[in-house]
PDB file with one MODEL, atoms N, CA, C and O in Angstrom:
MODEL        1
ATOM      1  N   MET A   1       6.196 -29.328  42.113  1.00  0.00           N
ATOM      2  CA  MET A   1       5.641 -30.245  41.020  1.00  0.00           C
ATOM      3  C   MET A   1       4.374 -29.731  40.512  1.00  0.00           C
ATOM      4  O   MET A   1       3.501 -29.361  41.298  1.00  0.00           O
ATOM      5  N   THR A   2       4.197 -29.677  39.091  1.00  0.00           N
ATOM      6  CA  THR A   2       3.310 -29.060  38.547  1.00  0.00           C
ATOM      7  C   THR A   2       2.932 -30.039  37.311  1.00  0.00           C
ATOM      8  O   THR A   2       3.818 -30.365  36.521  1.00  0.00           O
ATOM      9  N   LEU A   3       1.697 -30.469  37.167  1.00  0.00           N
ATOM     10  CA  LEU A   3       1.413 -31.074  35.883  1.00  0.00           C
ATOM     11  C   LEU A   3       0.223 -30.148  35.081  1.00  0.00           C
ATOM     12  O   LEU A   3      -0.762 -29.740  35.696  1.00  0.00           O
ATOM     13  N   ALA A   4       0.425 -29.884  33.718  1.00  0.00           N
ATOM     14  CA  ALA A   4      -0.466 -29.041  32.995  1.00  0.00           C
ATOM     15  C   ALA A   4      -0.501 -29.653  31.720  1.00  0.00           C
ATOM     16  O   ALA A   4       0.424 -30.269  31.192  1.00  0.00           O
ATOM     17  N   ARG A   5      -1.975 -29.380  31.119  1.00  0.00           N
ATOM     18  CA  ARG A   5      -2.150 -29.498  29.690  1.00  0.00           C
ATOM     19  C   ARG A   5      -1.402 -28.805  28.819  1.00  0.00           C
ATOM     20  O   ARG A   5      -1.476 -27.596  29.035  1.00  0.00           O
ATOM     21  N   HIS A   6      -0.616 -29.137  27.795  1.00  0.00           N
ATOM     22  CA  HIS A   6      -0.121 -28.489  26.881  1.00  0.00           C
ATOM     23  C   HIS A   6      -0.447 -29.030  25.583  1.00  0.00           C
ATOM     24  O   HIS A   6       0.119 -30.019  25.119  1.00  0.00           O
ATOM     25  N   GLY A   7      -1.597 -28.215  24.844  1.00  0.00           N
ATOM     26  CA  GLY A   7      -1.996 -28.557  23.706  1.00  0.00           C
ATOM     27  C   GLY A   7      -3.014 -29.966  23.857  1.00  0.00           C
ATOM     28  O   GLY A   7      -3.955 -29.974  24.650  1.00  0.00           O
ATOM     29  N   CYS A   8      -2.723 -30.984  23.097  1.00  0.00           N
ATOM     30  CA  CYS A   8      -3.419 -32.248  23.390  1.00  0.00           C
ATOM     31  C   CYS A   8      -2.320 -33.224  24.468  1.00  0.00           C
ATOM     32  O   CYS A   8      -2.713 -34.292  24.938  1.00  0.00           O
ATOM     33  N   GLY A   9      -1.222 -32.791  24.693  1.00  0.00           N
ATOM     34  CA  GLY A   9      -0.419 -33.623  25.610  1.00  0.00           C
ATOM     35  C   GLY A   9      -0.513 -32.878  27.063  1.00  0.00           C
ATOM     36  O   GLY A   9      -1.358 -32.068  27.446  1.00  0.00           O
ATOM     37  N   ALA A  10       0.503 -33.351  27.679  1.00  0.00           N
ATOM     38  CA  ALA A  10       0.945 -32.728  29.177  1.00  0.00           C
ATOM     39  C   ALA A  10       2.351 -32.521  29.478  1.00  0.00           C
ATOM     40  O   ALA A  10       3.283 -33.194  29.038  1.00  0.00           O
ATOM     41  N   VAL A  11       2.425 -31.475  30.312  1.00  0.00           N
ATOM     42  CA  VAL A  11       3.885 -31.272  30.820  1.00  0.00           C
ATOM     43  C   VAL A  11       4.087 -31.378  32.182  1.00  0.00           C
ATOM     44  O   VAL A  11       3.488 -30.583  32.906  1.00  0.00           O
ATOM     45  N   LEU A  12       4.913 -32.315  32.734  1.00  0.00           N
ATOM     46  CA  LEU A  12       5.164 -32.378  34.165  1.00  0.00           C
ATOM     47  C   LEU A  12       6.307 -31.703  34.645  1.00  0.00           C
ATOM     48  O   LEU A  12       7.337 -32.010  34.045  1.00  0.00           O
ATOM     49  N   ARG A  13       6.424 -30.907  35.513  1.00  0.00           N
ATOM     50  CA  ARG A  13       7.550 -30.046  35.862  1.00  0.00           C
ATOM     51  C   ARG A  13       7.905 -30.224  37.289  1.00  0.00           C
ATOM     52  O   ARG A  13       7.113 -29.774  38.117  1.00  0.00           O
ATOM     53  N   ILE A  14       9.029 -30.842  37.714  1.00  0.00           N
ATOM     54  CA  ILE A  14       9.475 -31.230  39.203  1.00  0.00           C
ATOM     55  C   ILE A  14      10.656 -30.229  39.378  1.00  0.00           C
ATOM     56  O   ILE A  14      11.464 -30.053  38.466  1.00  0.00           O
ATOM     57  N   THR A  15      10.730 -29.634  40.470  1.00  0.00           N
ATOM     58  CA  THR A  15      11.682 -28.787  40.892  1.00  0.00           C
ATOM     59  C   THR A  15      12.030 -28.869  42.298  1.00  0.00           C
ATOM     60  O   THR A  15      11.193 -28.995  43.191  1.00  0.00           O
ATOM     61  N   ASP A  16      13.473 -28.784  42.504  1.00  0.00           N
ATOM     62  CA  ASP A  16      13.995 -28.923  43.929  1.00  0.00           C
ATOM     63  C   ASP A  16      15.157 -28.160  44.290  1.00  0.00           C
ATOM     64  O   ASP A  16      15.929 -27.894  43.369  1.00  0.00           O
ATOM     65  N   ASP A  17      15.390 -27.822  45.251  1.00  0.00           N
ATOM     66  CA  ASP A  17      16.268 -27.050  45.873  1.00  0.00           C
ATOM     67  C   ASP A  17      17.642 -27.649  46.294  1.00  0.00           C
ATOM     68  O   ASP A  17      18.528 -26.928  46.752  1.00  0.00           O
ATOM     69  N   GLY A  18      17.783 -28.931  46.131  1.00  0.00           N
ATOM     70  CA  GLY A  18      18.724 -29.798  46.594  1.00  0.00           C
ATOM     71  C   GLY A  18      20.178 -29.394  46.075  1.00  0.00           C
ATOM     72  O   GLY A  18      20.471 -28.295  45.604  1.00  0.00           O
ATOM     73  N   SER A  19      20.946 -30.365  46.228  1.00  0.00           N
ATOM     74  CA  SER A  19      22.500 -30.055  45.830  1.00  0.00           C
ATOM     75  C   SER A  19      22.724 -30.088  44.482  1.00  0.00           C
ATOM     76  O   SER A  19      23.827 -29.625  44.192  1.00  0.00           O
ATOM     77  N   GLY A  20      21.966 -30.532  43.400  1.00  0.00           N
ATOM     78  CA  GLY A  20      22.240 -30.615  42.140  1.00  0.00           C
ATOM     79  C   GLY A  20      23.319 -31.050  41.522  1.00  0.00           C
ATOM     80  O   GLY A  20      24.251 -31.241  42.303  1.00  0.00           O
ATOM     81  N   PHE A  21      23.583 -31.314  40.252  1.00  0.00           N
ATOM     82  CA  PHE A  21      24.649 -32.220  39.903  1.00  0.00           C
ATOM     83  C   PHE A  21      24.803 -31.580  38.350  1.00  0.00           C
ATOM     84  O   PHE A  21      24.037 -30.743  37.871  1.00  0.00           O
ATOM     85  N   GLU A  22      26.017 -32.191  37.653  1.00  0.00           N
ATOM     86  CA  GLU A  22      26.242 -31.615  36.495  1.00  0.00           C
ATOM     87  C   GLU A  22      25.255 -32.532  35.573  1.00  0.00           C
ATOM     88  O   GLU A  22      25.255 -33.750  35.749  1.00  0.00           O
ATOM     89  N   PRO A  23      24.448 -31.961  34.628  1.00  0.00           N
ATOM     90  CA  PRO A  23      23.568 -32.923  33.550  1.00  0.00           C
ATOM     91  C   PRO A  23      24.246 -33.792  32.817  1.00  0.00           C
ATOM     92  O   PRO A  23      23.764 -34.883  32.512  1.00  0.00           O
ATOM     93  N   GLN A  24      25.594 -33.355  32.405  1.00  0.00           N
ATOM     94  CA  GLN A  24      26.137 -34.188  31.423  1.00  0.00           C
ATOM     95  C   GLN A  24      26.610 -35.635  32.005  1.00  0.00           C
ATOM     96  O   GLN A  24      27.030 -36.550  31.296  1.00  0.00           O
ATOM     97  N   SER A  25      26.470 -35.679  33.390  1.00  0.00           N
ATOM     98  CA  SER A  25      26.750 -36.844  34.166  1.00  0.00           C
ATOM     99  C   SER A  25      25.569 -38.141  33.725  1.00  0.00           C
ATOM    100  O   SER A  25      25.787 -39.346  33.853  1.00  0.00           O
ATOM    101  N   ILE A  26      24.474 -37.601  33.260  1.00  0.00           N
ATOM    102  CA  ILE A  26      23.362 -38.515  33.071  1.00  0.00           C
ATOM    103  C   ILE A  26      23.889 -39.482  32.144  1.00  0.00           C
ATOM    104  O   ILE A  26      23.500 -40.639  32.304  1.00  0.00           O
ATOM    105  N   ARG A  27      24.800 -39.215  31.082  1.00  0.00           N
ATOM    106  CA  ARG A  27      25.060 -40.052  29.935  1.00  0.00           C
ATOM    107  C   ARG A  27      26.244 -40.993  30.365  1.00  0.00           C
ATOM    108  O   ARG A  27      26.637 -41.862  29.587  1.00  0.00           O
ATOM    109  N   ARG A  28      26.886 -40.798  31.765  1.00  0.00           N
ATOM    110  CA  ARG A  28      27.723 -41.705  32.056  1.00  0.00           C
ATOM    111  C   ARG A  28      27.093 -42.989  32.464  1.00  0.00           C
ATOM    112  O   ARG A  28      25.985 -42.983  33.000  1.00  0.00           O
ATOM    113  N   ALA A  29      27.788 -44.159  32.220  1.00  0.00           N
ATOM    114  CA  ALA A  29      27.165 -45.610  32.720  1.00  0.00           C
ATOM    115  C   ALA A  29      27.192 -45.437  34.194  1.00  0.00           C
ATOM    116  O   ALA A  29      28.166 -44.929  34.750  1.00  0.00           O
ATOM    117  N   GLY A  30      25.975 -45.915  34.940  1.00  0.00           N
ATOM    118  CA  GLY A  30      26.075 -46.308  36.262  1.00  0.00           C
ATOM    119  C   GLY A  30      25.725 -45.000  37.109  1.00  0.00           C
ATOM    120  O   GLY A  30      25.713 -45.047  38.339  1.00  0.00           O
ATOM    121  N   ARG A  31      25.466 -43.930  36.462  1.00  0.00           N
ATOM    122  CA  ARG A  31      25.115 -42.516  37.088  1.00  0.00           C
ATOM    123  C   ARG A  31      23.690 -42.159  36.791  1.00  0.00           C
ATOM    124  O   ARG A  31      23.240 -42.101  35.647  1.00  0.00           O
ATOM    125  N   HIS A  32      23.085 -41.950  37.753  1.00  0.00           N
ATOM    126  CA  HIS A  32      21.441 -41.254  37.654  1.00  0.00           C
ATOM    127  C   HIS A  32      20.716 -42.070  36.682  1.00  0.00           C
ATOM    128  O   HIS A  32      20.162 -41.580  35.698  1.00  0.00           O
ATOM    129  N   LEU A  33      20.721 -43.358  36.969  1.00  0.00           N
ATOM    130  CA  LEU A  33      19.913 -44.366  36.252  1.00  0.00           C
ATOM    131  C   LEU A  33      18.407 -43.942  36.018  1.00  0.00           C
ATOM    132  O   LEU A  33      17.802 -43.934  34.946  1.00  0.00           O
ATOM    133  N   GLY A  34      17.975 -43.614  37.187  1.00  0.00           N
ATOM    134  CA  GLY A  34      16.312 -43.201  37.173  1.00  0.00           C
ATOM    135  C   GLY A  34      16.317 -42.278  36.033  1.00  0.00           C
ATOM    136  O   GLY A  34      15.623 -42.606  35.071  1.00  0.00           O
ATOM    137  N   LEU A  35      16.976 -41.187  35.972  1.00  0.00           N
ATOM    138  CA  LEU A  35      16.870 -40.342  34.753  1.00  0.00           C
ATOM    139  C   LEU A  35      17.029 -40.725  33.529  1.00  0.00           C
ATOM    140  O   LEU A  35      16.269 -40.266  32.676  1.00  0.00           O
ATOM    141  N   VAL A  36      18.024 -41.628  33.178  1.00  0.00           N
ATOM    142  CA  VAL A  36      18.174 -42.451  32.195  1.00  0.00           C
ATOM    143  C   VAL A  36      17.006 -43.019  31.720  1.00  0.00           C
ATOM    144  O   VAL A  36      16.572 -42.885  30.576  1.00  0.00           O
ATOM    145  N   SER A  37      16.453 -43.721  32.710  1.00  0.00           N
ATOM    146  CA  SER A  37      15.283 -44.545  32.407  1.00  0.00           C
ATOM    147  C   SER A  37      13.778 -43.469  32.128  1.00  0.00           C
ATOM    148  O   SER A  37      12.745 -43.685  31.493  1.00  0.00           O
ATOM    149  N   MET A  38      14.104 -42.649  32.676  1.00  0.00           N
ATOM    150  CA  MET A  38      12.772 -41.588  32.437  1.00  0.00           C
ATOM    151  C   MET A  38      12.970 -40.995  31.059  1.00  0.00           C
ATOM    152  O   MET A  38      11.986 -40.846  30.334  1.00  0.00           O
ATOM    153  N   ARG A  39      14.410 -40.580  30.573  1.00  0.00           N
ATOM    154  CA  ARG A  39      14.541 -40.088  29.065  1.00  0.00           C
ATOM    155  C   ARG A  39      14.222 -41.342  28.268  1.00  0.00           C
ATOM    156  O   ARG A  39      13.602 -41.119  27.229  1.00  0.00           O
ATOM    157  N   ASP A  40      14.448 -42.338  28.473  1.00  0.00           N
ATOM    158  CA  ASP A  40      14.021 -43.703  27.554  1.00  0.00           C
ATOM    159  C   ASP A  40      12.622 -43.686  27.494  1.00  0.00           C
ATOM    160  O   ASP A  40      12.112 -43.589  26.378  1.00  0.00           O
ATOM    161  N   ARG A  41      11.857 -43.769  28.550  1.00  0.00           N
ATOM    162  CA  ARG A  41      10.363 -43.841  28.608  1.00  0.00           C
ATOM    163  C   ARG A  41       9.732 -42.798  27.821  1.00  0.00           C
ATOM    164  O   ARG A  41       8.895 -43.035  26.950  1.00  0.00           O
ATOM    165  N   THR A  42      10.224 -41.411  28.199  1.00  0.00           N
ATOM    166  CA  THR A  42       9.529 -40.416  27.543  1.00  0.00           C
ATOM    167  C   THR A  42       9.982 -40.254  26.008  1.00  0.00           C
ATOM    168  O   THR A  42       9.114 -39.839  25.240  1.00  0.00           O
ATOM    169  N   ASN A  43      11.177 -40.522  25.517  1.00  0.00           N
ATOM    170  CA  ASN A  43      11.294 -40.658  24.236  1.00  0.00           C
ATOM    171  C   ASN A  43      10.530 -41.728  23.447  1.00  0.00           C
ATOM    172  O   ASN A  43      10.244 -41.588  22.258  1.00  0.00           O
ATOM    173  N   GLY A  44      10.241 -42.726  24.127  1.00  0.00           N
ATOM    174  CA  GLY A  44       9.462 -44.080  23.611  1.00  0.00           C
ATOM    175  C   GLY A  44       8.052 -43.572  23.282  1.00  0.00           C
ATOM    176  O   GLY A  44       7.422 -44.104  22.368  1.00  0.00           O
ATOM    177  N   VAL A  45       7.509 -42.504  24.036  1.00  0.00           N
ATOM    178  CA  VAL A  45       6.044 -42.094  23.509  1.00  0.00           C
ATOM    179  C   VAL A  45       6.205 -40.872  22.776  1.00  0.00           C
ATOM    180  O   VAL A  45       5.255 -40.111  22.592  1.00  0.00           O
ATOM    181  N   GLY A  46       7.277 -40.665  22.381  1.00  0.00           N
ATOM    182  CA  GLY A  46       7.287 -39.371  21.275  1.00  0.00           C
ATOM    183  C   GLY A  46       7.632 -38.071  22.171  1.00  0.00           C
ATOM    184  O   GLY A  46       7.716 -37.033  21.515  1.00  0.00           O
ATOM    185  N   GLY A  47       7.821 -37.968  23.414  1.00  0.00           N
ATOM    186  CA  GLY A  47       8.060 -36.969  24.120  1.00  0.00           C
ATOM    187  C   GLY A  47       9.488 -36.408  24.358  1.00  0.00           C
ATOM    188  O   GLY A  47      10.466 -36.945  23.839  1.00  0.00           O
ATOM    189  N   THR A  48       9.574 -35.422  25.075  1.00  0.00           N
ATOM    190  CA  THR A  48      10.983 -34.824  25.440  1.00  0.00           C
ATOM    191  C   THR A  48      10.999 -34.625  27.035  1.00  0.00           C
ATOM    192  O   THR A  48      10.048 -34.335  27.761  1.00  0.00           O
ATOM    193  N   LEU A  49      12.217 -34.840  27.350  1.00  0.00           N
ATOM    194  CA  LEU A  49      12.878 -34.697  28.847  1.00  0.00           C
ATOM    195  C   LEU A  49      13.906 -33.694  28.936  1.00  0.00           C
ATOM    196  O   LEU A  49      14.967 -33.754  28.314  1.00  0.00           O
ATOM    197  N   THR A  50      13.541 -32.685  29.795  1.00  0.00           N
ATOM    198  CA  THR A  50      14.635 -31.674  29.748  1.00  0.00           C
ATOM    199  C   THR A  50      15.273 -31.749  31.334  1.00  0.00           C
ATOM    200  O   THR A  50      14.590 -32.000  32.327  1.00  0.00           O
ATOM    201  N   VAL A  51      16.395 -31.539  31.337  1.00  0.00           N
ATOM    202  CA  VAL A  51      17.006 -31.763  32.806  1.00  0.00           C
ATOM    203  C   VAL A  51      18.021 -30.341  33.034  1.00  0.00           C
ATOM    204  O   VAL A  51      19.018 -30.146  32.338  1.00  0.00           O
ATOM    205  N   GLU A  52      17.613 -29.496  34.024  1.00  0.00           N
ATOM    206  CA  GLU A  52      18.383 -28.633  34.136  1.00  0.00           C
ATOM    207  C   GLU A  52      19.083 -28.662  35.606  1.00  0.00           C
ATOM    208  O   GLU A  52      18.319 -28.912  36.538  1.00  0.00           O
ATOM    209  N   SER A  53      20.268 -28.464  35.873  1.00  0.00           N
ATOM    210  CA  SER A  53      20.742 -28.677  37.341  1.00  0.00           C
ATOM    211  C   SER A  53      22.291 -28.259  37.168  1.00  0.00           C
ATOM    212  O   SER A  53      22.944 -28.309  36.126  1.00  0.00           O
ATOM    213  N   ALA A  54      22.705 -27.848  38.400  1.00  0.00           N
ATOM    214  CA  ALA A  54      24.184 -27.297  38.812  1.00  0.00           C
ATOM    215  C   ALA A  54      24.455 -27.893  39.961  1.00  0.00           C
ATOM    216  O   ALA A  54      23.525 -28.262  40.678  1.00  0.00           O
ATOM    217  N   PRO A  55      25.812 -28.092  40.340  1.00  0.00           N
ATOM    218  CA  PRO A  55      26.038 -28.411  41.689  1.00  0.00           C
ATOM    219  C   PRO A  55      25.651 -27.123  42.609  1.00  0.00           C
ATOM    220  O   PRO A  55      25.854 -25.979  42.203  1.00  0.00           O
ATOM    221  N   GLY A  56      25.101 -27.392  43.826  1.00  0.00           N
ATOM    222  CA  GLY A  56      24.617 -26.426  44.706  1.00  0.00           C
ATOM    223  C   GLY A  56      23.490 -25.759  44.286  1.00  0.00           C
ATOM    224  O   GLY A  56      23.058 -25.027  45.176  1.00  0.00           O
ATOM    225  N   LYS A  57      22.673 -25.726  42.988  1.00  0.00           N
ATOM    226  CA  LYS A  57      21.738 -25.033  42.583  1.00  0.00           C
ATOM    227  C   LYS A  57      20.465 -25.798  42.374  1.00  0.00           C
ATOM    228  O   LYS A  57      19.543 -25.265  41.757  1.00  0.00           O
ATOM    229  N   GLY A  58      20.350 -27.096  42.882  1.00  0.00           N
ATOM    230  CA  GLY A  58      19.248 -27.765  42.809  1.00  0.00           C
ATOM    231  C   GLY A  58      18.777 -28.301  41.341  1.00  0.00           C
ATOM    232  O   GLY A  58      19.646 -28.348  40.470  1.00  0.00           O
ATOM    233  N   THR A  59      17.564 -28.672  41.048  1.00  0.00           N
ATOM    234  CA  THR A  59      17.377 -29.459  39.882  1.00  0.00           C
ATOM    235  C   THR A  59      15.920 -29.271  39.394  1.00  0.00           C
ATOM    236  O   THR A  59      14.973 -29.329  40.178  1.00  0.00           O
ATOM    237  N   THR A  60      15.775 -29.040  38.043  1.00  0.00           N
ATOM    238  CA  THR A  60      14.446 -28.895  37.373  1.00  0.00           C
ATOM    239  C   THR A  60      14.265 -30.032  36.338  1.00  0.00           C
ATOM    240  O   THR A  60      15.062 -30.184  35.412  1.00  0.00           O
ATOM    241  N   ILE A  61      13.390 -30.674  36.494  1.00  0.00           N
ATOM    242  CA  ILE A  61      13.102 -31.771  35.363  1.00  0.00           C
ATOM    243  C   ILE A  61      11.648 -31.513  34.651  1.00  0.00           C
ATOM    244  O   ILE A  61      10.624 -31.391  35.322  1.00  0.00           O
ATOM    245  N   GLU A  62      11.665 -31.445  33.299  1.00  0.00           N
ATOM    246  CA  GLU A  62      10.323 -31.230  32.684  1.00  0.00           C
ATOM    247  C   GLU A  62      10.286 -32.305  31.709  1.00  0.00           C
ATOM    248  O   GLU A  62      11.233 -32.674  31.013  1.00  0.00           O
ATOM    249  N   MET A  63       8.868 -32.866  31.723  1.00  0.00           N
ATOM    250  CA  MET A  63       8.750 -34.091  30.865  1.00  0.00           C
ATOM    251  C   MET A  63       7.647 -33.569  30.009  1.00  0.00           C
ATOM    252  O   MET A  63       6.688 -33.134  30.646  1.00  0.00           O
ATOM    253  N   GLU A  64       7.570 -33.514  28.777  1.00  0.00           N
ATOM    254  CA  GLU A  64       6.398 -33.161  27.918  1.00  0.00           C
ATOM    255  C   GLU A  64       6.038 -34.230  27.039  1.00  0.00           C
ATOM    256  O   GLU A  64       6.908 -34.560  26.234  1.00  0.00           O
ATOM    257  N   VAL A  65       4.908 -34.869  27.012  1.00  0.00           N
ATOM    258  CA  VAL A  65       4.431 -35.870  26.486  1.00  0.00           C
ATOM    259  C   VAL A  65       3.353 -35.442  25.333  1.00  0.00           C
ATOM    260  O   VAL A  65       2.700 -34.419  25.537  1.00  0.00           O
ATOM    261  N   PRO A  66       3.165 -36.098  24.269  1.00  0.00           N
ATOM    262  CA  PRO A  66       2.049 -35.883  23.208  1.00  0.00           C
ATOM    263  C   PRO A  66       0.742 -36.549  23.775  1.00  0.00           C
ATOM    264  O   PRO A  66       0.779 -37.528  24.520  1.00  0.00           O
ATOM    265  N   GLY A  67      -0.294 -36.003  23.403  1.00  0.00           N
ATOM    266  CA  GLY A  67      -1.503 -36.658  23.843  1.00  0.00           C
ATOM    267  C   GLY A  67      -1.991 -37.515  22.658  1.00  0.00           C
ATOM    268  O   GLY A  67      -1.525 -37.276  21.545  1.00  0.00           O
ATOM    269  N   GLY A  68      -2.928 -38.528  22.828  1.00  0.00           N
ATOM    270  CA  GLY A  68      -3.412 -39.494  21.862  1.00  0.00           C
ATOM    271  C   GLY A  68      -4.589 -39.568  21.268  1.00  0.00           C
ATOM    272  O   GLY A  68      -4.820 -40.473  20.465  1.00  0.00           O
TER     273      GLY A  68
ENDMDL
END
């Protein structure tokens, strides 16, 4: 996990080497609710959330939020 300043905001990056998943499944009801909540909260402050993952390849989540 890394947390870095980016302009006036910040970028949080979390990477794991776990089992991974299909990122498209985030949009399905009842699946990965934690990621849905993270995206909603990030969007609520004007930020962006990027999820990169594939079965058997681990996951990287990057959250970028503006400063205020």
